[in-house]
C-alpha positions as CSV (number, residue, x, y, z in Angstrom):
1,M,-37.1,-28.0,-42.5
2,R,-37.6,-24.4,-41.3
3,G,-38.5,-21.6,-43.6
4,P,-37.2,-18.1,-43.6
5,A,-37.2,-15.9,-40.5
6,E,-40.6,-14.4,-39.7
7,E,-40.9,-10.7,-40.4
8,G,-40.5,-9.0,-37.0
9,S,-42.4,-6.0,-35.9
10,A,-40.5,-2.7,-35.8
11,H,-38.4,-2.9,-32.6
12,K,-35.6,-0.7,-31.5
13,C,-33.7,0.6,-34.6
14,Q,-34.4,-2.3,-37.0
15,K,-37.4,-2.3,-39.2
16,V,-38.6,-4.1,-42.3
17,H,-40.0,-1.9,-45.0
18,K,-42.1,-3.4,-47.8
19,M,-41.2,-2.6,-51.4
20,G,-42.9,0.6,-52.3
21,D,-42.5,2.2,-48.9
22,V,-40.5,5.5,-49.2
23,A,-37.8,5.7,-46.5
24,P,-34.3,6.9,-46.6
25,M,-31.7,4.1,-46.4
26,E,-29.7,4.8,-43.2
27,Y,-27.1,2.7,-41.4
28,V,-26.9,2.3,-37.6
29,S,-24.5,0.6,-35.2
30,T,-25.4,-2.8,-33.8
31,R,-24.5,-1.3,-30.4
32,G,-26.7,1.8,-30.9
33,G,-24.1,4.3,-29.9
34,L,-24.2,6.9,-32.6
35,D,-26.4,8.8,-35.1
36,A,-27.3,7.1,-38.3
37,T,-25.1,7.5,-41.4
38,D,-25.5,6.9,-45.1
39,F,-23.9,4.3,-47.4
40,E,-20.9,6.4,-48.0
41,G,-20.3,6.8,-44.2
42,A,-20.7,3.1,-43.6
43,L,-18.4,2.2,-46.6
44,F,-15.5,4.3,-45.3
45,S,-15.9,3.5,-41.6
46,G,-15.6,-0.3,-41.2
47,F,-16.3,-0.6,-37.5
48,A,-18.7,1.9,-36.1
49,P,-17.2,4.4,-33.6
50,D,-18.8,2.6,-30.6
51,G,-17.2,-0.7,-31.6
52,G,-20.3,-2.1,-33.3
53,L,-20.9,-2.9,-36.9
54,F,-23.0,-1.0,-39.4
55,M,-26.4,-2.4,-40.5
56,P,-29.2,-0.9,-42.5
57,S,-31.9,0.5,-40.2
58,A,-34.6,-0.9,-42.4
59,V,-34.5,-4.1,-44.4
60,P,-36.5,-4.0,-47.7
61,R,-39.1,-6.7,-47.8
62,L,-39.7,-8.2,-51.3
63,D,-43.1,-9.5,-52.3
64,V,-43.7,-12.7,-54.3
65,P,-44.3,-11.0,-57.7
66,T,-40.9,-9.2,-57.3
67,L,-39.2,-12.5,-56.4
68,R,-40.7,-14.1,-59.5
69,R,-39.6,-11.2,-61.7
70,W,-36.1,-11.3,-60.3
71,S,-35.8,-15.1,-60.9
72,A,-35.0,-14.3,-64.6
73,F,-32.2,-12.0,-63.7
74,S,-28.5,-12.8,-64.3
75,Y,-26.1,-12.6,-61.4
76,P,-24.9,-9.1,-62.3
77,Q,-28.5,-7.9,-62.6
78,L,-29.3,-9.2,-59.2
79,V,-26.3,-7.4,-57.7
80,K,-27.5,-4.2,-59.3
81,E,-31.0,-4.5,-58.1
82,L,-30.0,-5.4,-54.5
83,C,-27.4,-2.6,-54.3
84,S,-29.9,-0.1,-55.5
85,L,-32.1,-0.9,-52.5
86,F,-29.3,-0.2,-50.1
87,V,-27.5,2.7,-51.9
88,T,-29.7,5.8,-52.5
89,A,-29.7,7.3,-56.0
90,E,-28.8,10.6,-54.4
91,L,-25.4,9.1,-53.4
92,I,-24.8,7.0,-56.6
93,P,-27.2,7.5,-59.4
94,R,-28.6,4.2,-60.7
95,S,-27.0,4.5,-64.1
96,V,-23.6,5.1,-62.5
97,L,-24.2,2.3,-60.0
98,D,-24.9,-0.1,-62.8
99,D,-21.7,1.0,-64.6
100,L,-19.6,0.5,-61.5
101,I,-20.9,-3.0,-61.1
102,D,-20.3,-3.8,-64.8
103,R,-16.7,-2.6,-64.4
104,A,-16.2,-4.6,-61.2
105,F,-17.2,-7.9,-63.0
106,S,-15.3,-7.2,-66.3
107,R,-12.3,-9.2,-65.2
108,F,-14.2,-12.4,-64.3
109,R,-13.3,-15.4,-66.3
110,H,-16.8,-16.9,-66.6
111,K,-19.3,-15.2,-68.9
112,D,-22.0,-15.5,-66.2
113,V,-19.6,-14.3,-63.4
114,V,-20.8,-17.2,-61.2
115,H,-21.8,-20.7,-62.3
116,L,-23.9,-23.5,-60.9
117,S,-22.6,-27.1,-61.4
118,R,-25.4,-29.6,-61.0
119,L,-23.8,-32.9,-59.8
120,K,-25.0,-36.3,-58.8
121,D,-27.6,-36.9,-56.1
122,G,-28.7,-33.3,-55.8
123,L,-25.2,-31.8,-55.1
124,N,-25.5,-28.3,-56.5
125,V,-22.3,-26.3,-56.3
126,L,-22.4,-22.6,-56.9
127,E,-19.0,-21.6,-58.1
128,L,-18.2,-18.1,-56.7
129,W,-14.5,-18.2,-57.6
130,H,-14.2,-17.0,-61.2
131,G,-12.5,-13.7,-60.3
132,A,-8.9,-12.5,-60.4
133,T,-7.8,-14.5,-57.3
134,Y,-10.0,-17.6,-57.7
135,A,-12.0,-16.8,-54.5
136,F,-15.5,-15.6,-53.8
137,K,-14.3,-12.4,-52.1
138,D,-13.4,-11.1,-55.6
139,L,-17.2,-10.7,-56.1
140,S,-17.8,-8.3,-53.2
141,L,-14.4,-6.6,-53.1
142,S,-14.3,-5.8,-56.8
143,C,-17.6,-3.9,-56.4
144,T,-16.4,-2.3,-53.1
145,G,-13.3,-1.1,-54.8
146,Q,-15.4,0.6,-57.5
147,F,-17.6,2.2,-54.9
148,L,-14.5,3.5,-53.0
149,Q,-13.0,4.9,-56.2
150,Y,-16.2,6.7,-57.1
151,F,-16.4,8.6,-53.8
152,L,-12.7,9.2,-53.6
153,E,-12.5,10.8,-57.0
154,K,-15.7,12.8,-56.3
155,N,-14.4,14.1,-53.0
156,Q,-10.6,14.3,-53.9
157,K,-9.7,12.2,-50.9
158,H,-7.1,9.5,-50.0
159,V,-7.7,6.5,-47.7
160,T,-5.4,4.0,-45.9
161,I,-6.9,0.5,-45.9
162,L,-5.9,-1.9,-43.2
163,V,-6.7,-5.6,-43.8
164,G,-6.0,-8.8,-41.8
165,T,-6.4,-11.9,-43.8
166,S,-6.6,-15.7,-43.0
167,G,-6.1,-16.5,-46.7
168,D,-8.2,-15.0,-49.4
169,T,-9.4,-11.6,-48.2
170,G,-5.9,-10.0,-48.6
171,S,-5.4,-11.0,-52.2
172,S,-8.9,-10.0,-53.2
173,A,-8.6,-6.7,-51.4
174,I,-5.3,-6.0,-53.1
175,E,-6.6,-6.8,-56.6
176,S,-9.6,-4.5,-56.0
177,V,-7.4,-1.4,-55.3
178,R,-4.0,-2.1,-56.8
179,G,-2.4,0.8,-58.6
180,Q,-5.0,3.4,-57.3
181,K,-3.3,6.7,-56.4
182,N,-5.9,7.6,-53.8
183,M,-5.7,4.4,-51.8
184,D,-2.8,2.7,-49.9
185,I,-3.5,-0.8,-48.7
186,F,-1.7,-2.5,-45.8
187,V,-2.3,-6.3,-45.5
188,L,-1.2,-8.5,-42.7
189,L,-1.1,-12.3,-43.4
190,P,-0.3,-15.2,-41.1
191,H,3.0,-16.4,-42.5
192,G,3.0,-20.2,-43.1
193,L,-0.6,-20.6,-42.3
194,C,-2.0,-19.6,-45.7
195,T,-1.3,-21.9,-48.7
196,Q,1.8,-21.0,-50.8
197,I,-0.5,-19.8,-53.6
198,Q,-2.6,-17.6,-51.3
199,E,0.6,-16.0,-49.9
200,L,2.1,-15.5,-53.4
201,Q,-1.1,-13.8,-54.6
202,M,-0.3,-11.1,-52.1
203,T,3.5,-10.9,-52.0
204,T,3.9,-10.8,-55.8
205,V,1.9,-7.6,-56.3
206,I,4.6,-5.0,-56.6
207,E,2.6,-1.8,-56.7
208,E,3.5,1.5,-55.0
209,N,0.2,1.5,-53.1
210,V,0.4,-2.2,-51.8
211,H,2.2,-3.0,-48.6
212,V,2.2,-6.6,-47.3
213,F,3.3,-7.8,-43.9
214,A,4.0,-11.5,-43.1
215,A,3.4,-12.0,-39.4
216,D,4.5,-14.9,-37.1
217,G,1.0,-15.4,-35.8
218,N,-2.5,-16.7,-36.6
219,S,-5.4,-14.9,-38.1
220,D,-6.9,-13.7,-34.8
221,E,-3.5,-12.4,-33.6
222,I,-2.9,-10.3,-36.7
223,D,-6.3,-8.6,-36.1
224,E,-5.0,-7.2,-32.7
225,P,-2.7,-4.5,-34.1
226,I,-5.3,-3.5,-36.6
227,K,-7.9,-3.0,-33.9
228,E,-5.3,-1.0,-31.9
229,L,-4.7,1.5,-34.7
230,F,-8.5,1.9,-35.4
231,A,-9.0,2.5,-31.7
232,D,-6.5,5.4,-31.8
233,A,-9.1,8.0,-33.0
234,D,-6.6,10.7,-33.8
235,F,-4.4,8.4,-35.9
236,A,-7.4,6.9,-37.6
237,I,-8.8,10.3,-38.6
238,K,-5.4,11.6,-39.7
239,H,-4.8,8.8,-42.1
240,N,-8.5,8.1,-43.1
241,L,-8.1,4.5,-41.9
242,M,-10.7,2.0,-43.2
243,S,-11.0,-1.8,-43.5
244,L,-12.0,-4.1,-46.3
245,N,-12.6,-7.1,-44.1
246,S,-16.2,-8.3,-43.9
247,V,-16.7,-5.8,-41.1
248,N,-17.3,-3.5,-44.1
249,W,-21.0,-3.3,-44.9
250,S,-20.4,-3.1,-48.7
251,R,-19.1,-6.6,-48.7
252,I,-22.1,-8.0,-46.9
253,M,-24.4,-6.1,-49.3
254,V,-23.0,-7.5,-52.5
255,Q,-22.9,-11.1,-51.0
256,I,-26.7,-11.0,-50.5
257,A,-26.9,-11.7,-54.2
258,H,-25.2,-15.1,-53.8
259,H,-28.3,-16.3,-51.9
260,F,-30.8,-14.9,-54.3
261,F,-29.0,-16.4,-57.3
262,A,-28.6,-19.8,-55.6
263,Y,-32.3,-19.8,-54.7
264,F,-33.5,-19.0,-58.2
265,Q,-31.2,-21.6,-59.7
266,C,-32.3,-24.4,-57.3
267,A,-35.9,-23.7,-56.5
268,P,-38.1,-26.3,-58.4
269,S,-40.8,-23.8,-59.2
270,L,-41.9,-20.3,-58.2
271,D,-45.5,-21.0,-59.2
272,T,-46.6,-22.3,-55.8
273,I,-47.8,-20.5,-52.7
274,P,-46.0,-20.5,-50.4
275,L,-42.8,-20.5,-52.5
276,P,-40.6,-23.6,-52.0
277,V,-37.7,-23.5,-49.5
278,V,-34.1,-24.0,-50.6
279,E,-31.3,-24.8,-48.2
280,I,-28.2,-22.7,-48.8
281,V,-25.1,-24.3,-47.3
282,V,-22.4,-21.7,-46.6
283,P,-18.8,-22.4,-45.6
284,T,-17.8,-19.7,-43.2
285,G,-15.1,-18.3,-41.0
286,G,-15.8,-14.6,-40.2
287,G,-19.5,-15.1,-40.8
288,G,-20.0,-12.5,-43.5
289,N,-21.6,-14.8,-46.0
290,I,-24.1,-16.2,-43.5
291,T,-24.9,-12.6,-42.4
292,A,-25.8,-11.9,-46.1
293,G,-28.0,-15.1,-46.1
294,C,-29.8,-14.0,-42.9
295,I,-30.5,-10.6,-44.5
296,A,-31.8,-12.3,-47.6
297,Q,-34.2,-14.3,-45.4
298,K,-35.3,-11.1,-43.7
299,M,-36.0,-9.7,-47.2
300,G,-38.5,-12.5,-47.8
301,L,-36.3,-15.0,-49.7
302,P,-37.5,-18.5,-48.6
303,I,-34.2,-20.0,-47.7
304,H,-32.8,-22.0,-44.8
305,V,-29.1,-21.0,-44.2
306,V,-26.7,-23.6,-42.9
307,A,-23.3,-22.4,-41.6
308,V,-20.7,-25.0,-42.1
309,V,-17.3,-24.6,-40.4
310,N,-14.0,-26.5,-39.9
311,S,-12.5,-27.5,-36.6
312,N,-12.6,-23.9,-35.5
313,D,-16.3,-24.4,-34.6
314,I,-17.4,-21.4,-32.5
315,I,-20.3,-20.6,-34.9
316,H,-21.4,-24.2,-34.8
317,R,-21.4,-24.2,-31.0
318,T,-23.2,-20.9,-30.9
319,V,-26.0,-22.3,-33.1
320,Q,-26.3,-25.7,-31.5
321,L,-25.6,-24.8,-27.8
322,G,-25.8,-21.0,-27.5
323,D,-22.1,-21.1,-26.6
324,F,-20.3,-18.1,-28.2
325,S,-16.9,-18.8,-26.5
326,L,-13.4,-19.3,-27.6
327,S,-12.0,-22.8,-27.2
328,G,-8.2,-22.6,-27.1
329,D,-6.0,-21.5,-30.0
330,V,-6.9,-21.3,-33.6
331,K,-6.5,-24.7,-35.2
332,A,-4.7,-24.9,-38.5
333,T,-6.9,-26.9,-41.0
334,L,-7.1,-27.8,-44.6
335,A,-9.8,-25.1,-45.0
336,S,-7.3,-22.5,-43.9
337,A,-9.3,-19.4,-44.9
338,M,-11.9,-20.4,-42.3
339,D,-9.3,-20.8,-39.5
340,I,-10.9,-18.1,-37.4
341,Q,-11.9,-18.1,-33.7
342,E,-13.6,-14.8,-33.4
343,P,-16.3,-14.4,-36.1
344,Y,-17.1,-10.7,-35.8
345,N,-20.1,-10.9,-38.0
346,M,-22.0,-13.0,-35.5
347,E,-22.7,-9.6,-33.8
348,R,-24.6,-8.6,-37.0
349,I,-26.5,-11.9,-37.0
350,L,-27.4,-11.7,-33.3
351,W,-28.6,-8.1,-33.9
352,L,-30.8,-9.3,-36.8
353,V,-32.4,-12.1,-34.8
354,S,-32.9,-9.9,-31.8
355,D,-34.9,-7.4,-33.9
356,G,-32.3,-4.8,-33.6
357,D,-32.0,-4.8,-29.8
358,S,-28.8,-2.7,-29.7
359,S,-28.8,-2.5,-25.9
360,L,-28.7,-6.3,-25.6
361,I,-26.1,-6.6,-28.3
362,K,-23.9,-4.0,-26.7
363,T,-24.1,-5.8,-23.3
364,L,-23.3,-9.2,-24.8
365,M,-20.4,-8.0,-27.0
366,E,-18.8,-6.1,-24.2
367,Q,-19.0,-9.2,-22.0
368,F,-17.5,-11.3,-24.8
369,S,-14.6,-8.8,-25.3
370,V,-13.6,-9.1,-21.7
371,S,-14.1,-12.8,-21.0
372,K,-14.0,-14.3,-24.5
373,S,-16.9,-16.4,-23.3
374,L,-20.6,-15.9,-23.7
375,K,-23.8,-17.9,-23.1
376,L,-26.6,-16.6,-25.3
377,P,-29.8,-15.8,-23.5
378,D,-32.3,-18.6,-24.1
379,D,-34.7,-16.5,-26.1
380,L,-32.0,-15.2,-28.3
381,H,-30.6,-18.7,-28.9
382,R,-34.1,-20.0,-29.9
383,K,-34.5,-17.1,-32.4
384,L,-31.0,-17.9,-33.8
385,T,-31.8,-21.6,-34.4
386,R,-35.0,-20.6,-36.3
387,V,-33.0,-18.9,-39.0
388,L,-29.7,-20.7,-39.0
389,G,-28.5,-24.4,-39.0
390,S,-24.9,-25.5,-38.6
391,C,-22.4,-28.3,-39.1
392,A,-18.7,-28.8,-38.4
393,A,-16.2,-30.8,-40.5
394,S,-12.8,-32.2,-39.5
395,D,-9.9,-32.5,-41.9
396,E,-10.8,-36.1,-42.4
397,D,-14.4,-35.2,-43.3
398,I,-13.0,-32.6,-45.8
399,V,-10.7,-35.2,-47.5
400,R,-13.6,-37.7,-47.7
401,A,-15.9,-35.2,-49.3
402,M,-13.3,-34.1,-51.8
403,R,-12.6,-37.7,-52.8
404,R,-16.3,-38.8,-52.9
405,C,-17.2,-35.8,-55.1
406,W,-14.3,-36.7,-57.5
407,D,-15.2,-40.3,-57.6
408,E,-18.9,-39.7,-58.3
409,N,-18.6,-36.6,-60.5
410,R,-15.0,-36.1,-61.6
411,Y,-15.3,-32.7,-60.0
412,L,-12.6,-31.1,-57.9
413,L,-13.7,-29.3,-54.7
414,C,-11.5,-26.9,-52.7
415,P,-11.3,-27.9,-49.0
416,H,-13.7,-25.0,-48.1
417,S,-16.3,-26.1,-50.6
418,A,-15.8,-29.7,-49.4
419,V,-17.0,-28.6,-45.9
420,A,-20.3,-27.8,-47.5
421,A,-20.3,-31.0,-49.5
422,H,-19.6,-32.9,-46.3
423,Y,-22.9,-31.5,-44.9
424,H,-24.7,-32.5,-48.1
425,Y,-23.4,-36.1,-48.0
426,A,-24.3,-36.4,-44.3
427,Q,-27.8,-35.4,-45.1
428,L,-28.0,-37.6,-48.1
429,D,-26.7,-40.6,-46.3
430,G,-29.2,-39.9,-43.5
431,G,-32.0,-40.1,-46.0
432,S,-32.7,-36.3,-46.4
433,R,-33.6,-35.8,-50.1
434,S,-36.7,-33.7,-50.1
435,T,-35.4,-30.1,-49.8
436,P,-33.4,-28.6,-52.7
437,R,-29.9,-27.7,-51.5
438,C,-27.2,-25.4,-52.9
439,C,-23.6,-25.5,-51.6
440,L,-21.7,-22.3,-52.0
441,A,-18.1,-22.9,-53.3
442,P,-15.9,-20.1,-52.1
443,A,-12.7,-20.9,-53.9
444,S,-11.1,-23.0,-56.6
445,A,-9.3,-26.2,-55.8
446,A,-6.4,-24.7,-57.9
447,K,-5.4,-22.7,-54.8
448,F,-5.2,-25.7,-52.5
449,R,-2.7,-28.1,-54.0
450,D,-1.7,-29.8,-50.7
451,A,-5.3,-30.5,-49.7
452,V,-6.0,-32.0,-53.2
453,L,-2.9,-34.2,-52.9
454,R,-3.9,-35.3,-49.4
455,A,-7.2,-36.4,-50.8
456,G,-5.3,-38.6,-53.2
457,L,-6.3,-36.5,-56.2
458,V,-4.3,-34.7,-59.0
459,P,-4.2,-30.9,-58.8
460,D,-5.4,-29.0,-61.9
461,V,-3.5,-25.7,-61.7
462,P,-4.1,-23.0,-64.3
463,P,-1.0,-21.3,-65.9
464,E,-1.5,-18.0,-64.2
465,I,-1.5,-19.7,-60.8
466,S,1.7,-21.7,-61.6
467,A,3.4,-18.6,-62.8
468,L,3.2,-17.0,-59.4
469,T,6.2,-19.1,-58.2
470,T,8.4,-17.4,-60.8
471,L,7.6,-13.8,-59.8
472,E,9.4,-11.3,-57.6
473,T,8.0,-11.1,-54.0
474,R,7.9,-8.3,-51.5
475,S,6.8,-8.3,-47.9
476,T,7.8,-7.0,-44.5
477,P,8.2,-9.6,-41.7
478,L,6.5,-9.1,-38.3
479,K,8.3,-11.3,-35.8
480,S,6.8,-12.8,-32.7
481,G,7.4,-10.5,-29.7
482,E,7.7,-7.3,-31.7
483,N,5.2,-4.4,-31.4
484,W,3.3,-5.0,-34.6
485,A,1.0,-2.0,-34.1
486,E,4.0,0.3,-33.7
487,T,5.6,-1.1,-36.9
488,L,2.4,-0.6,-38.8
489,R,2.1,2.9,-37.4
490,E,5.6,3.8,-38.5
491,Q,5.1,2.4,-42.0
492,I,1.8,4.2,-42.5
493,E,3.4,7.5,-41.4
494,D,6.3,6.9,-43.7
495,V,4.1,6.2,-46.7
496,A,2.0,9.3,-45.9
497,Q,5.2,11.5,-45.9
498,R,6.4,10.1,-49.2
499,R,3.1,10.7,-50.7
500,K,3.3,14.4,-49.9
501,M,6.8,14.8,-51.4
């Protein structure tokens, strides 16, 4: 079992600063094509102007005494401590930051916000889904919504948020900003490819600032018109366009806390030197949560991150073979929120493991954007495999893991969580029992009735989820063959005009 990534020497624009070092927290593009910005600039930008993604120029390095002290913290306390490292007090004073995070978590159903279920044979399941939409994205997006509101009120600004969703991002983003007068959100969903509940969680929100589009396409196809509008610099500036997909640094930042909390819950003891390693198994589609895990490693947390995917296996092939290439169309699976062929956060991970070599990343990503095919350089691939493991699960694997977990524990897994459990069971059956392991559970089984039924199990659906089928719905269809970017453009202009009246 490998430990965390080695602390690299300062190289290019990425550095590691030990706690106690005084340095301004700045954000740079993974492609190196612009001056550094602060947290506010990264928050409102989404993609960097050169097409890259924002990352902190320096990653704080935590020492062992700090890790031991943090081990007693609650999940919200960990979020506050971590955010304070990446958001300067000049931008958001610490007392205000703490208050914003408390407000973000005030709607969560569990008193601890997240909860670890310890099941049979070392299966530890960290439930990240106790927020408004029963998905882990509520954690980061509820905080991001508060950060946005803080700056918008302070600066008397309005933004237009564009989001493409494969299932859960859209509803979590909507819940984080619904009803806010200084934000309009436009969400594109792949009609018929989300579960009914996922779609209803978006289309039943009848708020003046919420605009939902149901597209005849898959999750990658709906990203295209969004990219087109962001690429139109004049239009993007005119309407203050921004994204709440996991391209947004704020989401990655909050998700770092998942890994710290999982480690502290599952590490057998922090009294030994070196500290014990814990394996964090992360179901992933766009790669945001594994990016957060790789940053946690860089900060000194002794974890080994395993990216687990469904049949859309580009991340798995990248880790195992160095093959970052598309393989046909997106496949519809039981773990629908992970049905993604182009995991944009892999750019962040490759930047991290290359020690911030923005010139290399720019060259690789430009090659990928043209050919949709990329073979990682051998040295970069070796570095990647030192910090990240991977596994892929078929629908049959997912069903078996859901059924086995129920049979052994009377515990219902969602199909995404079952991808992580599949990895655990494969390791268990192969005789691997020595390293503590935590499987992140990104969503509640309540949202995935069809998958639960396919596993031969009985869905347990809470009343507020069942009630969605009785509510009024509202969405705009985007039909195949139409110019979706032009439709979006017209709708955004129309909303802007009505707002001025």
